[in-house]
C-alpha positions as CSV (number, residue, x, y, z in Angstrom):
1,W,-4.1,1.7,-23.3
2,P,-2.1,0.6,-20.2
3,D,-4.0,-1.3,-17.5
4,A,-4.3,-0.3,-13.9
5,H,-1.1,-2.1,-12.9
6,A,0.9,-0.4,-15.7
7,L,-0.4,3.0,-14.7
8,A,0.4,2.4,-11.0
9,A,3.9,1.2,-12.1
10,L,4.4,4.4,-14.0
11,Q,3.5,6.4,-10.9
12,A,5.9,4.2,-8.8
13,R,8.7,4.8,-11.3
14,L,8.2,8.6,-11.1
15,L,8.2,8.4,-7.3
16,L,11.4,6.4,-7.3
17,D,13.1,8.6,-9.9
18,S,12.2,11.7,-7.9
19,G,14.1,10.3,-4.9
20,A,11.1,10.5,-2.7
21,V,11.2,6.7,-1.9
22,T,13.4,3.7,-2.5
23,L,12.7,0.1,-3.5
24,E,13.6,-0.9,0.1
25,A,10.9,1.5,1.4
26,L,8.4,-0.2,-0.8
27,A,9.4,-3.6,0.5
28,E,9.2,-2.4,4.1
29,V,5.5,-1.4,3.5
30,A,4.8,-4.8,2.0
31,V,6.4,-6.6,5.0
32,R,4.4,-4.5,7.4
33,S,1.2,-5.4,5.7
34,L,2.1,-9.1,5.7
35,H,3.0,-9.1,9.4
36,N,-0.1,-7.1,10.4
37,A,-2.4,-9.4,8.4
38,V,-1.4,-12.5,10.4
39,D,-4.0,-11.4,13.0
40,N,-6.7,-10.6,10.5
41,P,-9.0,-13.6,9.7
42,N,-10.2,-11.9,6.6
43,A,-6.8,-11.4,5.1
44,V,-5.9,-13.4,1.9
45,R,-2.2,-12.8,2.1
46,A,-0.2,-12.8,5.4
47,S,3.2,-13.9,6.7
48,A,5.0,-13.5,10.0
49,E,8.4,-14.4,8.5
50,A,8.5,-12.2,5.4
51,T,11.6,-9.9,5.0
52,P,12.3,-7.0,2.7
53,E,15.3,-8.9,1.2
54,E,13.1,-11.8,0.4
55,L,10.5,-9.7,-1.4
56,L,13.2,-7.7,-3.3
57,A,14.6,-10.9,-4.7
58,T,11.4,-11.6,-6.6
59,E,10.9,-10.5,-10.2
60,P,8.7,-7.3,-10.9
61,V,5.2,-7.9,-12.2
62,A,4.9,-4.3,-13.6
63,N,8.3,-2.8,-13.3
64,P,9.2,-1.6,-10.7
65,L,6.3,-3.2,-8.8
66,R,6.5,-6.8,-7.6
67,A,3.6,-9.0,-6.6
68,S,4.1,-8.0,-3.0
69,D,3.7,-4.3,-4.0
70,L,0.3,-4.9,-5.5
71,A,-3.0,-5.3,-3.6
72,Q,-4.2,-8.9,-3.2
73,V,-7.5,-9.2,-5.0
74,A,-10.2,-10.8,-2.9
75,D,-13.9,-11.8,-3.0
76,G,-16.1,-10.6,-0.3
77,G,-18.3,-7.7,0.9
78,C,-18.8,-5.3,3.8
79,A,-21.8,-3.8,5.6
80,V,-21.5,-0.8,8.0
81,V,-24.4,0.1,10.3
82,L,-25.0,3.9,10.7
83,A,-26.9,5.2,13.8
84,A,-27.0,8.4,15.7
85,G,-27.3,9.6,19.3
86,E,-28.9,7.3,21.9
87,R,-29.8,4.7,19.2
88,A,-26.1,4.2,18.5
89,R,-25.4,3.8,22.2
90,A,-28.2,1.2,22.4
91,L,-26.7,-0.8,19.6
92,C,-23.2,-1.1,21.0
93,E,-21.3,-0.4,24.2
94,R,-18.8,2.0,22.5
95,P,-19.9,3.6,19.2
96,A,-17.3,4.9,16.7
97,W,-18.5,8.4,16.1
98,I,-17.9,10.0,12.7
99,R,-16.3,13.4,13.4
100,G,-15.7,14.3,9.8
101,I,-15.9,12.9,6.3
102,D,-14.8,14.5,3.0
103,H,-14.4,13.3,-0.6
104,R,-12.2,15.1,-3.2
105,I,-11.3,14.4,-6.8
106,D,-8.1,15.1,-8.8
107,G,-7.8,15.2,-12.6
108,H,-8.1,11.7,-14.1
109,A,-6.2,12.2,-17.4
110,L,-2.5,11.5,-17.5
111,G,-0.5,14.7,-17.7
112,T,-2.9,16.8,-15.7
113,R,-1.1,16.6,-12.4
114,D,2.1,15.4,-10.7
115,L,1.5,11.7,-10.2
116,T,3.9,11.7,-7.2
117,R,1.3,13.7,-5.3
118,A,-2.4,13.2,-4.4
119,P,-3.7,16.8,-3.7
120,S,-7.3,15.6,-3.2
121,A,-6.2,13.3,-0.3
122,A,-4.4,16.2,1.4
123,M,-7.4,18.5,0.9
124,A,-9.8,15.9,2.3
125,A,-7.6,15.3,5.3
126,Q,-7.3,19.0,6.0
127,E,-11.1,19.5,5.7
128,V,-11.9,16.9,8.3
129,G,-9.2,18.0,10.7
130,A,-7.2,14.8,10.6
131,S,-4.4,16.1,12.9
132,S,-1.8,13.3,12.7
133,D,-0.5,13.9,16.3
134,R,-3.9,12.8,17.6
135,L,-4.4,9.7,15.5
136,D,-4.0,6.3,17.0
137,I,-4.4,4.3,13.8
138,A,-4.9,5.0,10.1
139,E,-6.5,2.5,7.8
140,I,-5.3,3.6,4.3
141,H,-6.6,2.2,1.1
142,G,-3.3,2.0,-0.8
143,P,-3.6,-0.4,-3.8
144,T,0.2,-0.4,-4.1
145,T,3.0,0.1,-1.7
146,S,4.1,3.2,-3.5
147,Q,0.6,4.7,-3.3
148,E,0.5,3.9,0.4
149,L,3.6,5.9,0.9
150,I,2.2,8.8,-1.2
151,L,-1.0,8.7,1.0
152,Q,0.9,8.6,4.2
153,R,2.6,11.9,3.2
154,E,-0.5,13.6,1.8
155,L,-2.6,12.6,4.8
156,G,0.0,13.8,7.2
157,I,0.4,10.5,9.0
158,A,3.0,10.9,11.8
159,G,5.3,8.2,13.1
160,G,3.2,7.6,16.2
161,T,0.2,6.5,14.2
162,E,-0.1,2.7,13.5
163,V,-0.8,2.3,9.7
164,N,-3.0,-0.5,8.4
165,P,-3.1,-2.7,11.5
166,S,-5.4,-5.0,9.5
167,G,-2.8,-5.4,6.7
168,G,-4.8,-3.0,4.4
169,A,-5.6,-3.6,0.8
170,L,-2.3,-5.2,0.2
171,A,-3.5,-8.1,2.3
172,A,-7.0,-8.3,0.9
173,D,-8.4,-5.9,-1.8
174,T,-12.1,-6.7,-2.0
175,L,-13.5,-5.5,-5.3
176,M,-15.8,-2.4,-4.9
177,A,-15.7,-2.7,-1.0
178,S,-12.1,-2.2,0.0
179,G,-12.6,1.5,0.9
180,L,-15.6,0.7,3.0
181,I,-13.6,-2.1,4.7
182,R,-11.0,0.5,5.7
183,I,-13.8,2.4,7.5
184,A,-15.1,-0.8,9.1
185,E,-11.6,-1.8,10.3
186,A,-11.0,1.6,11.9
187,A,-14.5,1.7,13.5
188,A,-14.0,-1.8,14.9
189,R,-10.8,-0.8,16.7
190,V,-12.4,2.3,18.1
191,G,-15.4,0.3,19.2
192,A,-13.1,-2.3,20.9
193,G,-11.3,0.4,22.7
194,T,-7.9,-0.3,21.2
195,A,-8.0,3.2,19.5
196,D,-9.6,6.4,20.5
197,R,-9.2,8.3,17.3
198,A,-8.8,6.8,13.8
199,L,-8.5,7.8,10.2
200,A,-10.0,5.8,7.4
201,H,-9.3,6.4,3.8
202,A,-10.7,5.1,0.5
203,T,-9.6,5.7,-3.1
204,S,-10.6,5.1,-6.6
205,G,-8.6,5.2,-9.9
206,P,-5.3,3.6,-10.8
207,C,-3.3,6.6,-9.7
208,L,-5.3,7.8,-6.6
209,Q,-7.6,10.1,-8.6
210,Q,-10.4,10.1,-6.0
211,N,-9.9,10.2,-2.2
212,L,-12.3,10.0,0.7
213,V,-11.1,10.6,4.3
214,C,-13.1,9.8,7.4
215,V,-12.2,10.5,11.1
216,L,-13.7,8.3,13.8
217,E,-13.6,8.8,17.5
218,G,-14.7,6.9,20.6
219,D,-16.2,8.5,23.8
């Protein structure tokens, strides 16, 4: 049975063959992650000098995916404190309020759906009212560059939204906690006042079978 990287590579190949993305677009996602991760002390992989041409010159690990296209495995953990009302205001100056959260699941077996799509992500985003023209940032849990591009489309992320300012899972993919970290990263920026409305996304499965979407807002 193919491993997670092989399945993700199959998904990426289908995406490339459909003409929806290019290898250059995948490399640009990897470069964005590397550049954004420079300011993240928890990132495992970061570079201010990386270029798409440099990454495309490396050999694929699971064709067509290169090492830079795959999430960087990391050790670590994450804790998120939940509070409501006046208790939340007492704990921090600017709480990040959860305005909506939804979890959807697609078919897990190969052949049950079009792997170039993630319908459950689109459904979850629609359910929580994640209007892209009102999002300042989006922390997306994309285990590969190709999956990150699929998710941007399915979640309706517009050009004015900053994607993965932390570097995302490509910079540090903490086992069993990477999705929660996306929520924590989004909440931290809302709490700091650098974002007023943020989307956080978590996934599970080698081909985006499960998707959770959370919308956070500041006062």
